[in-house]
C-alpha positions, 0 to 999 in steps of 0.5 A: 697368184703367190710366189713361194721361194722354197730351198734348203738352208739358204732361205732361212734368210729370205725367209727373216727379212720377209718376217721382218718387212711384212707389208713393206714388201712390195709386191703384185703377187697375192702373198710372198712365202718363204719354206724351207724344204730340207737340208741341200745333203738331200738334192744329191739322189732323186726326190722328184718326179712329173705327176700329171699337172703337178710336181710332187717332192717325193722323198720321205727326208726332204718333205720332212723337213717342211714348216708352214701350214702348207701341204709343199710335197705336191707343186703346181702351176696356181703359184709362182716357185723360187727354188733355192736349190743347187748352189751351196756350194760348202758341200763342194768346197768343203769336199778332201779333194780339194786338199791334193787336186786344183783346177788345172787352170789355176793348179799350183806344181804340188795340186794335182790339176782338174781338167775342165771336163772333170771339174763339170763331171763333179760339179754336175754329181752335186746339182743333175737332181736340182737339175731334173726339179727345174725340168720337171716344173718346167715339162708339168707347165709350173713357173719356176726360177733359180735364187742362188746361195751366197758368196762364199764366207773367207772364214769357213774351214775349208777355203781357210785351210786351203789356197782361197782362190783355188776355191773362189774358183770351185765356186764359181763353176759349180755357179757357172753350171746352173747360170748354162742350165737357167739359160738353156732352159729359159729358167729366170736367175736370180744371183747376189748382188753385185755390192754383197761381194768383197774385192777378194771376191767373197761375201762383205762381212755385213752379210754374215749370218749371226753366230748359231743358238752353240755360240759357234760362227756360222761359215756359209749363211747371210744375214736377214739383211741379206735375206731383204736384198735377195727376196726384194730380186726374186719378186722383181723377177718373179713378177717380170717374168710372171705377171702381166706387165704394165705396158712398155715394161721391160722383162727381166730374165736374170737379176745379177 
C-alpha cells in the first residue's frame, strides 16, 4: 500500500523533502508520493464526488494541475491519502474585509467587531468544499487524513500592514475549525511541529521558503527542511492509523 499526499502549493515543501530524503525516509508503506493538485483558490468551489467505491476530482482546473505519471482524477482505497487542503489561510487573511473588521474577542475600538458565529461562517466559506472532499473519502471507505499548512509568515503584507494579533486570531480560528471537523469525523490531523513556531506565533524564519524565481520573497510557504518535518509526521500518523501495528504499539490520531 502506498501513502500519497496531495494538495495545494504547500505540498511542494513536502515534495522537495521527499526527493532529498530518498531512501532515508523510513516507512512501512510500499512507497510515499507527494503530488501537487491545484492552487488553493480552486478549493472554494465543489471539486469532488463519490463514484461507487472511488472519489473523483471533477473540476477541470483542479485536475489540470496534476503532476507526475499517476491519474489522480479518481481516488481509491488501494492507497492512503494525505490531504493538504483547506488551511492555506493566506487566502483568508488577505481579504480587504480585515482592514475594517476584527474578531470580536480582540477587536479594537476602530474596527467593527465580528461575532464568533459570523467568523465561523466566513471560515466555512473557505473550507466547506474541502470538508465535502474529506467526507466523500469517508463515504467511499477510502483512508485519508489532513496535513496542515504552515503557520503564517509575519512578513506577509496582509499581516505586516495590520495588527498581527488579529491575523493570528483569524488563522487560529480557521485551524480550530479544521481540527473540529477532523475530530467529529474521526479523521487524522497532522499539524505543524511546535518548534517551527516563534514566540510571537508566526513561522520561524529558518523554515521560510526561499525567494521565488523572480526574486520576490515567498511569504506563504515552508522550505524543504520544514517539509521534511511534516513528511515524517504524516508518515508516522498514516502508519499508526492505517497499517497493522506491532503488538502493544499505541495508535496516533493527531500529531501537533
